[in-house]
Steps between C-alpha positions, in 0.01 A plus 500: 500500500539239248824339389443637153500865642847451668712517179320838406557645847869380497544680157363826639716489796796440266411793292476727820836380616664579167340847491624600853780273589836671474364846402737750642407836667614694192307275264183524706550881528546538131179304437304726739666811355379418138148480637509847630387709205595841648856365571526352145365841357754685702787267394394542131493873528850492648628278228355723233662800667835339517474407131400858409789644707763271345383572140389857550725617220324262255140543628498867548412686165714809603805567717415626845675820437397570139327831497264634229404849629217559237329182661531626856182429713335313213283191547319264280128516457413208730692655783312828447166299513616312820549822699199741492702802608715477184368671192646460152591805293220584257236449768359787718764573760721239346880511570653156466686413191366180337778267393487133434870485492521421877297214654447682840592849391810715552623700800572885508834436323356287212619168634305183456330404824455128409881470431601678821262267700663203339858620592376611841437119576870454499544743784213353723613147442855563568418646828252205559780244468800693616334563842417145588852395381664734753240395765547126460889519468549705814191453704502122462860469601464722799175325615647155456802582701317682771229240543736191487797642699279673775660662806717803455518450132130514468478798740766699308348438156144584608616820679674595158179433323303717742760776432452464126122551544566842606569592142177532286557383148368818337698734715807292467466518114453877512807548714706279255363721208581817675853387578599352163282690247513832682879486540584357170555847339759581762671154513851474357522258201605155620372545849257248651206744487570583135532131405179409681306793343635403152391144550155626618463700186597204287229292682234771429492601854423158654825432681411671821143376490653161488749570780234654721257212460764238527638647825173539666292193373669212670416565863146365482638193327759451765236511777272263311776246437625519857146428624468213265825351598423530873178308436660213330861456641367289796295272276570123524646474158761782575595322814537174305722669245720641776524161675611336171796742496389747245679832481332830586510613138353174384212525761420857406515461116358138468247475781398848631512719183278272278234486773480878538487594125128522479456792730806679348368473153156610597636812698722617213236459239267708711765760558584563134219747452655708779830513319313602175310777695828644641641550147170635373472742791871620465443545120174686570671760717795524250765302698474173322622439125663766296308646207426406237520146644133393536354393832136444575540729808654790313240446205220538759665805651520670160152396404357613822580856417260488196255232634197719451595560133676187400407228762647228270853620568460417884245220507653268250839479677303477836307209354824322412632547855183388645488184294853380576461574887178311523646224283776448760239518789290232340797275445612551854153422633489183287848392617395564863208262461681243291804476723293479829580151648157492660359484138703198416297249301188728479354592165 
């Protein structure tokens, strides 16, 4: 190597140092997440769904409960051409009313499918964010206390978690609905059951879905956080913080919690489709939102009764549910790869 080559090599080394020196785990994770095309696609779909849900009243051409009985079971021509089983009136054996008024067609009550799908995004996304909120608030607190305190506190909290695992989410929500909705007609005005039932009606039937998911979604998070705390609480930097006189609260919030956020974020993102599926299933069997509030699950249930004659009424809501669930799965998989510390510094 000549003397003339040394400045060029020094320049390259300096560029590499500037590129990687001081890059935090979160910055490195964000860089790798952006390079995951499926994760980016999933994130974009979620952002679009959030935008649509917020501005549903502006985007939707009709109200979700607006009925035009003369347009019941109608469909535009492109939808009829898309499904070979559908035949337009005027053709041999035709029975479908052709109407270009509705983009995706109308249901059996003359309500616009496209508008109801747009409003239905509010229901699914509400469940998608309420579930993790309860899970993180309760599960993280229980897991942090159990993992850091250990001993009898850990044993008591984990046995309580095991007890809560005995209540399946779906069955628990069904029991809540049976108690409060079934007994609402006999409850005295002003009583607890009456007030809860009234609040449930005002929320379109989502109150008990939220309560059921919230009360049963945090146990897995508690176990995950406890395991993560147990794996890091004996690390050298934790011992150093204790030796410097840091309080337990400071050690937990400033040293332990930031180092276990990655698995928590990944776990909750991958669990969101489960929360959405709970609501869709409950609405499918008629125990979710109250009509005429649109839910993709209830729309699929109503459309499935006429799927051979009008497949668009079931398949389009199912496609919306499919897209949002896979979007969260793609984003969760991308976050899992991006936040993996073993991938640190890799492209």
